[in-house]
C-alpha positions in Angstrom: 76.7 144.1 88.4 74.5 141.6 88.9 74.0 138.1 87.9 72.7 137.3 84.2 68.9 138.1 84.3 68.1 135.2 82.0 69.9 132.9 84.5 68.3 134.2 87.1 64.7 134.1 85.7 65.8 130.7 84.3 66.2 129.3 87.6 62.9 130.9 89.5 61.4 128.3 91.7 58.3 129.1 91.8 55.4 126.8 91.5 54.1 128.9 88.2 57.8 128.1 86.6 58.6 124.7 88.2 56.9 121.4 89.2 56.9 121.2 92.8 57.4 117.8 92.7 59.8 116.9 89.7 61.5 120.2 90.0 61.3 120.3 86.2 60.2 123.6 84.2 57.4 124.6 83.2 58.2 126.9 80.5 60.9 127.2 77.6 63.7 129.4 77.5 61.9 130.9 74.3 59.0 131.9 76.4 61.0 134.6 78.2 60.6 138.0 76.6 63.3 139.8 75.1 65.0 142.9 76.7 64.1 140.7 80.1 65.1 142.5 83.1 64.8 143.2 87.1 62.5 146.0 87.7 63.1 145.8 91.7 65.0 143.5 94.0 64.8 143.1 97.9 66.0 140.9 100.4 64.3 139.9 103.6 63.9 136.7 105.9 62.4 134.6 103.0 65.3 135.3 100.8 65.9 137.8 97.3 62.5 139.0 96.0 62.7 139.7 92.4 60.1 141.9 90.4 60.6 141.6 86.4 59.8 143.6 83.7 57.0 141.4 82.5 55.2 141.4 85.9 56.5 138.4 87.1 57.8 137.7 91.1 60.2 135.7 91.8 61.6 134.7 95.5 65.1 132.9 95.7 66.3 131.3 98.8 68.8 133.7 100.7 71.7 131.1 99.8 70.8 130.8 96.2 73.3 133.5 94.6 75.9 131.8 96.6 75.1 128.0 96.9 78.0 125.8 94.5 77.1 123.9 91.7 75.8 120.2 91.9 77.9 117.9 89.4 76.9 114.7 88.6 79.8 113.0 90.4 81.5 111.1 87.1 84.3 113.0 86.6 88.0 112.8 88.9 86.4 115.8 90.6 85.8 114.5 94.5 87.0 111.0 93.6 89.5 109.4 95.7 92.4 107.9 93.0 93.8 105.2 95.0 96.7 103.2 95.3 96.1 99.4 96.5 98.4 100.7 99.8 95.7 102.9 100.5 93.5 99.3 101.6 96.0 97.8 103.8 93.1 98.2 106.5 90.8 96.7 104.2 88.5 97.0 101.5 85.2 98.9 101.6 82.8 96.6 102.4 79.3 95.4 104.0 77.7 92.3 105.0 74.5 91.8 102.8 72.3 91.5 105.7 73.0 94.7 107.0 73.4 96.0 103.9 69.6 95.3 103.4 68.7 96.2 106.9 70.0 99.5 106.9 69.9 102.9 105.0 73.0 103.9 106.6 75.1 100.6 105.6 73.4 101.3 102.1 74.4 104.8 102.4 78.3 104.0 102.9 78.7 101.1 100.2 76.9 103.0 97.7 79.2 106.0 98.4 82.2 103.7 98.5 81.5 102.9 94.9 80.8 106.5 93.7 84.2 107.8 95.6 86.4 104.4 95.3 85.0 103.0 92.1 83.9 99.4 94.2 82.9 97.9 97.6 82.5 94.1 98.4 79.2 92.9 99.9 80.3 89.6 101.9 77.7 87.0 102.5 75.3 86.9 99.5 73.7 84.0 99.6 75.5 81.5 96.7 72.6 80.6 94.9 72.5 81.3 91.5 70.7 84.4 90.2 71.3 86.4 93.0 73.6 88.2 91.9 70.4 90.1 89.8 69.1 90.8 93.5 72.0 93.0 94.2 72.0 94.7 91.4 68.0 95.5 92.2 68.6 96.8 95.6 70.0 99.9 93.9 68.9 99.9 90.3 68.2 98.0 87.0 69.8 94.9 85.5 71.0 95.7 82.0 70.6 92.9 79.6 73.3 92.5 76.9 74.0 89.7 74.0 75.6 87.2 77.1 72.3 87.7 78.7 70.7 89.2 82.0 73.4 87.7 83.7 76.5 85.7 82.7 78.6 82.9 83.9 82.3 83.2 84.4 83.8 79.7 84.4 85.5 77.7 81.9 83.2 77.1 78.5 84.5 73.8 76.4 83.4 76.6 73.0 84.1 79.9 74.7 83.3 83.3 73.1 85.0 85.0 75.1 88.7 85.2 77.5 86.6 85.1 80.4 84.9 81.7 80.3 88.6 80.4 80.1 91.1 79.5 82.7 93.5 82.4 81.3 95.1 85.3 82.9 93.1 88.2 82.1 95.0 91.5 82.0 93.7 94.7 83.9 90.6 96.1 81.4 87.2 97.7 81.4 84.3 95.5 80.1 82.5 95.9 76.9 84.0 99.3 75.3 82.6 98.2 72.1 79.3 99.5 73.5 78.0 102.9 73.4 76.6 103.6 76.0 79.0 101.2 78.2 77.4 99.3 81.3 78.5 101.9 83.8 78.2 99.1 86.5 79.4 96.0 86.8 78.7 93.4 89.5 80.6 89.8 90.2 79.6 87.3 92.5 81.6 84.3 93.8 79.5 81.1 94.1 82.6 78.5 93.8 86.5 79.4 94.8 87.9 76.3 94.9 90.6 76.5 92.0 94.2 77.0 92.5 94.7 80.6 91.5 91.7 82.9 90.1 92.5 86.0 92.1 90.9 88.9 91.5 92.4 92.6 90.5 91.7 96.1 90.4 93.5 99.1 89.1 92.0 102.6 89.6 92.0 103.7 86.0 91.4 107.4 87.0 94.6 107.0 89.1 96.7 105.6 86.2 95.4 108.4 83.8 96.7 111.2 86.1 99.8 109.7 86.4 99.9 109.8 82.5 98.5 113.4 82.4 101.2 114.0 85.2 104.5 112.2 83.7 103.8 112.9 80.1 101.0 115.5 79.1 101.6 114.9 75.6 100.3 111.4 75.7 97.8 111.9 77.6 96.2 114.5 75.0 96.6 111.8 72.4 94.6 109.3 74.2 92.1 111.9 74.8 91.7 112.8 71.2 92.4 109.8 69.7 89.0 108.2 68.8 89.5 103.9 69.0 87.5 101.6 67.4 86.6 99.3 69.9 85.1 95.5 68.1 83.3 92.6 69.2 81.8 89.5 67.2 80.5 86.2 67.5 78.2 83.9 65.5 74.9 86.2 66.7 76.6 89.5 67.4 78.6 92.3 66.0 79.2 95.3 68.2 81.2 98.3 67.6 81.9 101.8 69.3 84.9 104.3 68.8 85.9 106.4 72.0 89.0 107.2 73.1 90.7 105.5 75.7 90.6 108.6 78.1 87.6 110.8 78.2 87.6 114.1 79.4 84.9 116.7 80.2 84.6 120.2 79.0 87.2 121.2 81.5 89.6 118.8 80.7 88.6 116.5 83.5 88.9 112.6 83.3 85.7 111.6 83.3 86.0 107.7 81.6 88.7 105.2 80.8 87.8 102.6 78.2 90.0 100.2 78.3 90.5 96.8 76.7 93.3 95.9 74.5 91.7 92.6 73.2 88.8 94.6 71.9 90.6 97.5 70.0 90.1 97.0 66.3 92.4 98.6 63.3 92.9 102.3 63.5 92.5 103.7 60.2 92.3 107.4 59.2 95.4 108.3 60.9 98.8 109.6 59.5 101.5 107.2 60.2 102.9 110.0 62.8 99.7 110.0 64.7 99.8 106.0 64.7 103.2 106.2 66.1 102.1 109.0 68.6 99.3 106.9 70.1 101.1 103.9 69.7 103.5 105.1 72.1 101.1 107.0 74.5 99.3 103.4 74.2 102.0 101.5 75.3 103.1 103.8 78.2 99.4 103.8 79.4 99.3 100.4 79.4 102.7 100.2 81.8 101.1 102.4 84.2 98.5 100.2 84.7 100.4 97.0 85.4 102.6 98.8 87.9 102.5 96.7 91.2 101.4 99.6 93.4 98.4 100.2 91.5 97.4 96.6 91.3 94.7 95.4 94.6 94.3 91.8 94.2 92.1 89.6 96.6 90.5 86.4 96.3 86.7 86.1 96.4 84.9 83.4 98.4 81.6 82.0 97.8 79.2 84.5 98.9 81.3 87.7 98.1 79.8 90.3 95.7 82.3 92.8 93.9 80.2 95.9 92.4 82.5 98.3 90.5 82.5 101.1 88.7 83.4 100.0 84.8 84.1 103.3 83.6 86.7 103.6 86.0 88.2 100.4 87.6 90.1 98.2 85.2 89.8 95.0 86.5 91.8 91.8 86.1 92.6 88.1 87.1 94.9 85.6 87.9 95.2 82.1 85.7 93.8 79.2 87.3 94.1 75.5 87.4 91.1 73.7 85.4 90.9 70.9 87.8 89.6 73.0 90.6 86.3 74.6 90.4 85.8 78.4 90.1 82.2 79.6 89.3 81.3 83.1 89.0 78.1 85.2 88.1 77.9 88.5 86.6 75.8 91.1 85.4 75.7 94.8 84.5 73.7 97.5 85.9 74.1 101.7 85.2 75.6 104.3 87.4 72.5 106.5 86.9 70.4 104.2 88.9 73.2 103.9 91.7 73.6 107.6 92.2 69.9 108.4 92.1 69.6 105.2 95.0 72.2 106.9 97.0 71.0 110.7 96.7 67.3 109.6 97.4 68.9 107.5 101.1 70.5 110.7 101.4 67.9 112.9 101.2 65.6 110.9 103.4 68.5 110.7 106.1 68.8 113.9 106.4 64.8 114.8 106.1 65.1 112.3 109.0 68.0 113.8 111.1 66.0 117.3 110.7 62.7 115.8 111.9 64.6 114.0 114.7 66.6 117.9 115.9 63.0 119.3 115.8 61.6 116.6 118.4 64.5 116.6 120.6 64.6 120.8 120.3 62.0 122.7 120.0 59.5 119.6 120.6 60.9 119.5 124.2 59.1 123.1 124.8 55.4 123.2 126.2 52.7 122.0 124.4 49.5 124.3 123.9 49.6 124.2 128.0 49.1 120.3 128.2 51.1 118.6 131.0 53.2 117.1 128.3 55.6 118.2 125.7 54.9 118.9 122.4 57.4 115.9 121.6 56.0 113.8 124.1 52.5 114.5 122.5 53.7 113.2 119.3 55.7 110.6 120.3 52.6 109.1 122.7 50.7 109.9 119.7 52.3 107.4 117.4 53.0 104.9 120.2 49.1 104.6 120.6 48.6 104.0 116.9 51.8 101.3 116.6 49.9 99.2 120.1 46.6 99.7 118.0 48.1 97.6 115.1 47.7 100.6 113.0 49.4 100.0 109.5 52.4 101.8 109.2 51.1 105.5 107.1 48.9 105.8 109.9 51.4 105.5 113.0 53.3 107.9 110.8 50.6 110.4 110.5 49.8 110.1 114.2 53.6 110.4 115.1 54.0 113.4 113.0 50.3 115.0 113.1 51.2 118.3 114.7 54.7 119.2 112.9 53.0 122.3 111.7 53.4 123.4 115.3 56.9 123.8 114.9 59.4 127.0 114.2 57.1 128.7 117.3 53.8 128.1 115.0 52.0 126.6 117.9 52.2 130.0 120.0 50.3 131.6 117.3 47.1 129.3 118.0 47.7 129.7 121.9 47.3 133.6 121.2 43.9 133.0 119.9 45.2 132.7 115.7 44.4 129.9 114.1 47.7 128.7 112.5 46.6 125.9 110.3 48.9 123.9 111.5 47.3 120.6 109.9 47.6 121.9 106.4 51.1 123.4 107.2 52.4 120.3 108.3 50.8 118.5 105.9 52.2 120.6 102.5 55.6 120.4 104.9 55.8 116.4 105.2 54.5 116.0 101.3 58.1 116.4 100.4 58.6 112.7 101.8 55.6 111.0 102.3 52.5 110.3 99.9 48.9 111.3 100.7 48.1 108.1 102.8 50.3 110.2 105.7 49.8 113.6 105.0 45.9 113.6 104.3 45.0 112.4 107.9 47.4 115.4 109.3 46.1 117.5 107.3 42.7 116.8 108.2 43.0 116.0 111.9 41.8 119.2 113.0 38.6 119.0 111.0 38.5 115.6 112.7 38.0 117.5 116.1 35.5 119.4 114.8 33.5 116.6 113.2 33.5 114.4 116.5 32.4 117.2 118.6 29.5 117.7 116.4 28.5 114.0 115.5 29.9 112.0 118.7 27.8 112.4 122.2 30.7 112.7 125.0 33.0 113.5 122.8 34.0 117.2 123.1 33.1 116.6 127.1 36.3 114.6 127.3 38.7 117.3 125.5 41.1 118.5 127.7 41.2 122.6 128.6 43.7 123.0 126.0 42.0 121.4 123.4 38.5 123.2 124.1 40.5 126.7 124.1 41.9 125.5 120.6 38.1 123.9 119.5 37.2 127.8 119.4 40.1 129.0 117.5 39.8 126.5 114.8 36.0 127.1 114.3 34.1 125.5 116.7 32.3 122.3 116.2 30.8 121.4 112.7 27.8 122.5 111.3 25.6 119.7 110.2 25.9 120.6 106.3 30.0 120.7 107.0 30.0 117.3 108.8 28.1 115.7 105.7 30.3 117.0 103.5 33.4 116.0 105.8 32.5 112.3 106.2 32.1 112.3 102.3 35.7 113.0 102.2 38.2 109.9 100.9 40.5 109.0 104.2 38.3 110.3 106.8 38.3 107.3 108.6 41.7 107.7 108.7 42.1 110.9 110.1 39.3 110.4 112.6 41.5 107.6 114.1 44.5 110.1 114.2 42.4 112.8 116.2 41.7 109.9 118.8 45.3 109.1 119.3 46.0 112.8 119.6 43.2 113.4 122.4 44.9 110.3 124.3 48.4 111.3 124.0 48.2 113.9 126.6 49.5 111.7 129.5 52.5 112.6 131.6 52.5 109.5 132.9 52.2 107.6 129.7 55.5 106.0 128.7 57.3 107.7 126.0 59.3 105.9 123.0 62.2 107.9 121.0 62.0 109.1 117.8 64.8 106.4 116.9 62.3 103.6 117.5 60.2 105.2 114.0 63.2 105.7 112.2 62.9 102.5 110.1 59.2 102.9 109.8 59.3 106.2 108.6 62.3 105.5 105.8 59.9 102.9 104.3 57.3 105.3 104.2 59.1 108.1 102.6 58.6 108.3 98.5 
């Protein structure tokens, strides 16, 4: 028995069914006809081809049926549940300057927050407000009643225990909000007081221990709604959520633990209250186990970024005479996860491009004296040496990607492979029109220049003259006039000129790695 026909059709990847840019569906499930059935299915090199009873045709990638689902990454599944000793060799950290300069470093930091629940950025300038720059490096600041940012220091009239010198036990922030701020940032500006060390506890690990040691207590805390309340002169916030939230499969998804903010439970029987408080106290005791508590001291310039749906954070008491000043703000995991996914996607794309340059690109280039990779790298280098803007350097570097996967051999056999269009369509997954359109038009630009610029055709190489004939020869006057009116034609002409110059075996050829930062900046 095959997969559900409605599931299969609902996931048709064709352009009629999904927006090619966002992947959003262009139909509603109710639009699918009753009695939908597969009329015919075949498999070939392109994947699974299906003809449907309503006449629609779908093509699914070869690995579609066997692919694993992609989860949102919020549950314990795929997390690293830890105890303090797991960080004996050091905390997940990076220098702020390296984090800003390197996509790989940003990926490592954001992935650590996703997997372990936190990371430290060192060397963030100890300047007020700079914590907002850290949050905006991966998402958006979430403003609350505490403001866009808040100061953690001793206040003369504190509205929260955080603004005193008192020790604070492990807790999550803002449990009285729904949704709760899912990321918290704390940036150390001054740390001269005796005491005031920071602490972290993996709330998922604590919850997993409770489940292992007392499944009944774990179940009580996942099903009992707990009222959390915060109020001051201008604010009153309420949210009713369990201390441990699980998904439909029973996997831990969120810990919301703050005994300072729990209001009075109502509507429970005496037996239910007894069961809740027994489970609540057991869970609280687990969070205080020394082996779970990771303690460290923030120095000026350190910025702690943590998952507020998972990690409990704490602070030891400190002497008021010494200065201790942190600034904090909130952000959200969805933007962090989005930034991480985009960075990983871009890195994978750049890796794929680099493999093409190093592999297939090392082969013959249409009868020229250089390889395909040398030709493209030289074109990029010529554009860069000419002071061209980044998008034109990228277009020059990538103009012939349509020749990869054996397509160039087709052209040399006398059949137009339309590599400009093929390459532009492929690159459009990562780059905007300012890069892809010069690639799309660079073949037409050769035909245009041969028709309009005296002496240009005579300078073509023998191989380029051959491909000119295959690609349609010089433009007619009407064709040249229409081409000249296209937007961005000057960029296409510039790429074409570098294309013709980039065939010199004596010309120095840079590495693809030298272009990666530029390409990464342009990827959208």
